[in-house]
C-alpha positions as CSV (number, residue, x, y, z in Angstrom):
1,M,-14.4,-0.8,-43.6
2,L,-17.6,-2.3,-42.0
3,A,-20.8,-1.7,-43.9
4,R,-23.7,0.1,-42.2
5,T,-27.2,0.7,-43.5
6,L,-28.2,4.3,-43.1
7,A,-30.5,6.8,-44.8
8,R,-27.2,8.6,-45.5
9,P,-23.5,7.9,-44.8
10,F,-22.3,8.2,-41.2
11,R,-20.9,11.7,-40.5
12,V,-18.1,12.5,-38.1
13,L,-17.0,15.9,-36.8
14,A,-13.3,15.6,-35.8
15,L,-11.0,17.9,-33.9
16,E,-7.2,18.0,-33.8
17,S,-4.8,20.2,-31.7
18,S,-1.9,17.9,-30.9
19,A,0.8,20.4,-31.8
20,D,0.5,23.9,-33.4
21,D,-2.4,23.6,-35.9
22,T,-6.0,24.0,-34.7
23,C,-8.2,21.8,-36.9
24,A,-11.8,20.7,-37.4
25,A,-13.3,18.7,-40.2
26,I,-16.4,16.8,-41.2
27,V,-16.1,13.6,-43.1
28,D,-18.6,10.9,-43.9
29,A,-18.4,7.1,-44.4
30,S,-18.6,7.5,-48.2
31,R,-15.2,9.4,-48.0
32,R,-16.8,12.8,-48.7
33,V,-14.9,15.6,-47.0
34,W,-17.6,18.2,-46.1
35,S,-15.1,20.6,-44.6
36,N,-11.5,20.6,-43.5
37,V,-10.5,23.7,-41.5
38,V,-6.8,24.3,-40.4
39,E,-5.7,27.3,-38.5
40,P,-1.9,27.3,-38.3
41,Q,0.2,29.2,-35.6
42,N,3.4,29.7,-37.5
43,H,3.4,33.5,-37.1
44,L,3.3,33.0,-33.3
45,H,6.2,30.5,-33.1
46,Q,8.7,31.7,-35.7
47,A,10.1,34.5,-33.6
48,L,10.5,32.0,-30.7
49,G,12.5,29.5,-32.7
50,G,10.0,26.7,-32.7
51,I,6.8,25.5,-31.1
52,Q,6.3,26.8,-27.6
53,P,3.8,24.5,-25.8
54,M,2.2,27.2,-23.7
55,V,1.9,29.6,-26.6
56,A,0.4,26.8,-28.7
57,L,-2.1,25.8,-25.9
58,L,-3.4,29.4,-25.5
59,A,-3.8,29.8,-29.2
60,H,-5.7,26.5,-29.5
61,Q,-8.0,27.7,-26.7
62,R,-8.7,30.9,-28.6
63,K,-9.2,29.3,-32.0
64,M,-11.0,26.0,-31.4
65,P,-14.6,27.4,-31.0
66,N,-14.4,29.4,-34.2
67,V,-12.7,26.5,-36.1
68,V,-15.5,24.2,-35.1
69,R,-18.1,26.7,-36.1
70,R,-16.3,27.2,-39.5
71,A,-16.3,23.5,-40.1
72,L,-20.0,23.3,-39.6
73,T,-20.8,26.4,-41.5
74,E,-18.7,25.4,-44.5
75,A,-20.4,22.1,-44.6
76,K,-23.8,23.8,-44.2
77,L,-24.5,21.4,-41.3
78,E,-25.4,21.7,-37.6
79,M,-24.6,19.3,-34.7
80,A,-28.0,17.6,-35.3
81,D,-26.6,16.4,-38.6
82,I,-23.5,14.9,-37.0
83,D,-23.5,11.2,-36.0
84,G,-20.2,11.0,-34.0
85,V,-17.4,13.2,-32.6
86,A,-13.7,12.2,-32.9
87,F,-10.5,13.8,-31.6
88,T,-6.8,13.3,-31.4
89,R,-6.2,11.4,-28.2
90,G,-2.4,11.3,-28.6
91,P,0.5,11.4,-29.0
92,G,1.2,15.1,-28.8
93,L,1.9,18.0,-26.5
94,P,-0.1,17.3,-23.3
95,G,-1.7,20.8,-22.9
96,C,-2.5,21.0,-26.6
97,L,-4.2,17.6,-26.7
98,S,-6.4,18.7,-23.8
99,V,-8.0,21.4,-26.0
100,C,-9.4,19.1,-28.7
101,L,-10.2,16.4,-26.1
102,N,-12.2,18.7,-23.9
103,A,-14.0,20.3,-26.8
104,A,-14.9,17.0,-28.4
105,K,-16.1,15.5,-25.1
106,T,-18.3,18.5,-24.4
107,L,-19.8,18.5,-27.9
108,A,-20.4,14.8,-27.7
109,A,-21.9,14.8,-24.2
110,A,-24.1,17.9,-24.8
111,N,-25.5,16.6,-28.1
112,N,-25.7,12.9,-27.0
113,K,-23.2,11.7,-29.7
114,P,-20.8,8.8,-29.5
115,L,-17.1,9.7,-29.0
116,V,-13.9,8.2,-30.4
117,G,-10.3,9.1,-29.5
118,V,-7.8,8.6,-32.3
119,H,-4.1,7.9,-32.5
120,H,-2.5,10.7,-34.5
121,M,0.0,8.5,-36.4
122,Q,-2.6,5.9,-37.2
123,A,-4.6,8.8,-38.9
124,H,-1.5,9.8,-41.0
125,T,-1.1,6.2,-42.1
126,L,-4.7,5.7,-43.2
127,T,-5.0,9.0,-45.1
128,P,-4.7,7.3,-48.6
129,H,-7.8,5.2,-47.7
130,L,-9.7,8.5,-47.5
131,T,-8.2,10.2,-50.6
132,L,-7.6,7.4,-53.2
133,E,-10.1,5.4,-55.2
134,S,-7.7,2.5,-55.1
135,P,-6.0,2.7,-51.7
136,P,-3.1,0.5,-50.7
137,S,-4.0,-3.0,-49.9
138,F,-3.0,-4.5,-46.5
139,P,-0.4,-5.2,-45.5
140,F,1.7,-2.2,-46.5
141,L,4.6,-0.2,-45.1
142,S,4.2,3.3,-43.7
143,L,7.1,5.8,-43.4
144,L,6.0,8.4,-40.9
145,V,8.1,11.5,-40.8
146,S,6.9,14.5,-38.7
147,G,7.8,16.9,-36.0
148,G,7.2,14.3,-33.4
149,H,8.0,11.0,-35.1
150,T,10.3,9.2,-37.4
151,M,9.3,5.5,-37.9
152,I,8.6,2.7,-40.3
153,V,5.5,0.7,-39.6
154,L,4.0,-2.5,-41.0
155,V,0.3,-1.9,-41.3
156,N,-1.7,-5.2,-41.4
157,S,-5.1,-3.6,-41.0
158,V,-6.8,-0.4,-39.9
159,K,-6.1,-1.4,-36.3
160,D,-3.0,-3.7,-36.5
161,F,0.3,-1.8,-36.6
162,R,3.8,-3.1,-35.9
163,V,6.7,-0.6,-35.5
164,L,9.7,-1.9,-37.4
165,C,12.1,1.0,-37.1
166,N,11.9,4.0,-34.7
167,T,14.1,6.9,-33.7
168,V,16.3,6.4,-30.7
169,D,16.4,10.1,-29.9
170,R,14.9,13.0,-31.9
171,S,12.5,13.0,-34.9
172,I,13.5,14.3,-38.3
173,G,10.9,17.1,-38.1
174,A,12.2,18.4,-34.7
175,T,15.7,18.3,-36.0
176,I,14.8,20.3,-39.1
177,D,13.2,22.9,-36.9
178,R,16.3,23.3,-34.8
179,V,18.7,23.5,-37.8
180,V,16.5,26.1,-39.5
181,T,16.7,28.2,-36.3
182,L,20.5,27.6,-36.0
183,L,21.2,28.7,-39.6
184,N,18.7,31.6,-39.5
185,I,16.7,30.2,-42.4
186,P,13.4,32.1,-43.0
187,W,10.2,30.2,-42.5
188,T,7.6,30.1,-45.1
189,E,3.9,30.6,-44.3
190,K,3.7,26.8,-44.0
191,G,6.5,26.6,-41.4
192,P,10.2,25.8,-40.9
193,G,10.3,22.6,-42.9
194,P,9.1,24.3,-46.1
195,G,11.4,27.1,-45.3
196,L,14.4,24.7,-45.4
197,E,13.1,23.2,-48.7
198,K,12.8,26.6,-50.3
199,F,16.2,27.8,-49.0
200,C,18.0,24.7,-50.3
201,A,16.4,25.0,-53.7
202,E,17.1,28.6,-54.3
203,P,20.2,29.8,-56.3
204,A,23.3,30.2,-54.1
205,P,26.8,31.7,-54.7
206,E,28.5,28.3,-54.7
207,D,26.4,27.2,-57.6
208,L,28.8,29.1,-59.8
209,G,31.8,27.3,-58.6
210,P,33.0,24.4,-56.4
211,P,30.8,24.3,-53.3
212,P,32.3,24.1,-49.8
213,K,32.6,20.5,-48.6
214,Y,30.7,19.5,-45.5
215,D,30.8,15.9,-44.4
216,P,27.8,14.9,-42.2
217,P,27.7,11.7,-40.2
218,S,25.8,8.5,-41.1
219,P,24.4,7.4,-37.7
220,M,23.8,3.8,-36.7
221,P,24.8,2.2,-40.0
222,G,23.2,-1.2,-40.7
223,K,20.8,-0.9,-37.8
224,L,17.0,-0.7,-37.8
225,A,16.9,2.6,-35.9
226,F,16.9,6.3,-36.8
227,S,19.0,8.9,-35.0
228,Y,18.9,12.6,-35.7
229,A,20.4,14.1,-32.6
230,G,23.9,13.5,-33.9
231,L,23.1,15.2,-37.2
232,H,21.9,18.3,-35.3
233,S,25.0,18.2,-33.2
234,W,27.2,18.0,-36.3
235,V,25.6,21.2,-37.7
236,E,26.1,22.9,-34.3
237,R,29.8,21.9,-34.2
238,T,30.4,23.0,-37.8
239,V,28.9,26.4,-37.0
240,S,30.9,26.7,-33.7
241,A,34.2,25.7,-35.3
242,A,33.7,28.4,-37.9
243,G,33.2,31.0,-35.3
244,G,29.5,31.6,-35.9
245,V,26.8,31.2,-38.5
246,E,28.0,34.3,-40.3
247,N,31.2,32.4,-41.2
248,V,29.7,29.3,-42.8
249,N,28.2,28.9,-46.2
250,R,24.6,28.6,-45.1
251,H,23.2,27.2,-48.4
252,A,25.9,24.5,-48.6
253,L,25.6,23.5,-45.0
254,A,21.7,23.4,-45.2
255,R,21.9,21.3,-48.3
256,A,24.4,18.9,-46.8
257,F,22.1,18.6,-43.7
258,Q,19.0,18.0,-45.8
259,N,20.6,15.4,-48.0
260,A,22.0,13.5,-45.0
261,A,18.6,13.6,-43.2
262,F,16.8,12.2,-46.3
263,A,19.6,9.7,-47.0
264,Q,19.0,8.2,-43.6
265,L,15.4,7.7,-44.4
266,E,16.3,6.0,-47.7
267,T,18.9,3.7,-46.1
268,K,16.6,2.5,-43.2
269,L,13.7,2.0,-45.6
270,Q,15.9,-0.2,-47.8
271,L,16.9,-2.3,-44.7
272,V,13.2,-2.8,-43.9
273,L,12.3,-3.7,-47.5
274,R,15.0,-6.4,-47.5
275,A,13.2,-8.1,-44.6
276,H,9.5,-7.3,-45.5
277,G,9.5,-6.2,-49.1
278,H,8.2,-9.7,-50.3
279,A,5.0,-9.2,-48.3
280,V,4.1,-5.6,-49.3
281,R,3.4,-3.7,-52.5
282,H,3.0,-0.2,-51.2
283,V,4.9,2.3,-49.0
284,V,2.8,5.2,-47.7
285,V,4.9,8.2,-46.8
286,S,3.1,10.7,-44.6
287,G,3.6,13.3,-41.9
288,G,4.6,16.9,-42.4
289,V,8.1,16.2,-43.7
290,A,6.5,14.0,-46.5
291,S,5.4,17.2,-48.3
292,N,9.1,17.9,-49.2
293,T,9.4,17.5,-53.0
294,L,13.1,16.5,-52.9
295,L,12.3,13.7,-50.4
296,R,9.6,12.4,-52.6
297,Q,11.9,12.3,-55.6
298,Q,14.8,10.7,-53.7
299,L,12.7,8.0,-52.1
300,K,11.2,7.0,-55.5
301,S,14.6,6.7,-57.1
302,S,16.3,4.9,-54.2
303,V,14.1,1.8,-54.2
304,R,14.1,-0.8,-57.0
305,G,11.5,-3.4,-57.6
306,P,7.7,-3.7,-57.6
307,I,7.2,-1.2,-54.7
308,E,4.8,1.7,-55.3
309,F,5.1,4.9,-53.2
310,I,2.0,6.7,-52.1
311,F,2.3,10.3,-50.9
312,P,-0.9,12.1,-49.7
313,E,-1.3,15.5,-51.1
314,P,0.8,18.1,-49.2
315,A,-2.2,19.7,-47.4
316,L,-3.0,16.2,-46.0
317,C,0.6,15.4,-45.0
318,T,0.5,18.1,-42.4
319,D,-1.8,18.0,-39.4
320,N,-5.5,18.1,-40.2
321,A,-8.8,16.8,-38.8
322,A,-10.0,15.1,-41.9
323,M,-7.5,12.3,-41.3
324,I,-8.7,12.0,-37.7
325,A,-12.3,11.7,-38.8
326,W,-11.5,8.9,-41.2
327,A,-9.3,7.0,-38.8
328,S,-12.2,6.9,-36.4
329,M,-14.8,5.7,-38.9
330,H,-14.2,2.0,-38.6
331,R,-14.8,2.2,-34.8
332,F,-18.0,4.3,-35.2
333,L,-19.4,1.9,-37.7
334,A,-18.6,-1.1,-35.5
335,G,-20.2,0.6,-32.5
336,D,-16.9,0.8,-30.7
337,H,-17.0,4.1,-28.7
338,D,-15.1,5.7,-25.9
339,N,-16.5,6.9,-22.6
340,Y,-16.9,10.6,-21.9
341,D,-14.3,10.3,-19.1
342,I,-11.5,9.4,-21.6
343,H,-8.1,11.0,-21.0
344,P,-5.3,12.2,-23.3
345,L,-2.3,10.0,-24.1
346,P,0.7,12.3,-24.8
347,T,2.9,9.2,-25.2
348,W,1.2,6.4,-27.1
349,S,3.0,3.8,-29.2
350,L,1.4,2.4,-32.3
351,D,2.3,-1.0,-31.0
352,E,-0.1,-0.3,-28.1
353,L,-2.9,1.0,-30.4
354,N,-5.5,-1.6,-29.2
355,N,-4.2,-1.7,-25.6
356,P,-3.5,2.0,-24.7
357,P,-1.7,2.8,-21.5
358,Q,-4.0,3.6,-18.5
């Protein structure tokens, strides 16, 4: 991180609305988190079976002004105390991205502040550099597992990312959402993914005897690519063949699905480590799915050798604006700002981080 001489550390107000959480945070260059406000929308989307873009967009529009006000109030600051404004530029849902973009641009322009648009997955990857006294040294690997992405990335610096393994179809998070809906698994207040984790962990009838046998597929064996569409289709076929969800053992099927979903992450990570493990000491696992306790345990036990796993605290695995603020900091301190006419990038590869599509 570039040094800068200030009477106080540089302060960033950051906004995030790429999916279904409306977020604002204030973070400074000394890594102090002054405030970190997250307003989820789970109660709006559960009855609809997943995130509905228009519902999410309208909720962001309602919530964003109060979220920004809360972030300033909790920090006991005003816009005059803010040095820069950051926001999630992409990737994400187009309409949802427009809310944090327009709010950030307006705040920056009205208060004559510099502006930086941030790559959402870059922010997830750099979270440990905000939260840890001894963050992972470059280069390190990042396993990004969320509702929109499933990938393994080689992180050479705060702005140099190389995608080594990506999904060819659907992300693990989106697949979990669909399977939770298909099996009528209750959400928790934190969403469908935690709902699956809780459902799989609770006692079930088959725990008293031999469980039903379900045999999920292992997609694309030996290849550096993820695929979760087939696993979702397998659950659908299993339910259909039984004549409906009421005729399957929901706990056994959910556990088989969760184990297969996580096993694919383990297998692909092992393939990457064979090729790049000599050059790295750390694997950062982040994104909403990374908050799953079973996944954390299985990843740690699946990899041998001098590799250390780093998991951000669960509250910072899911979407938040504190990570957006921190991911923007190196650009603010270097004087590298965006123009006020910047546009959102719903599709934006980490490989194109420094040369975003026009």
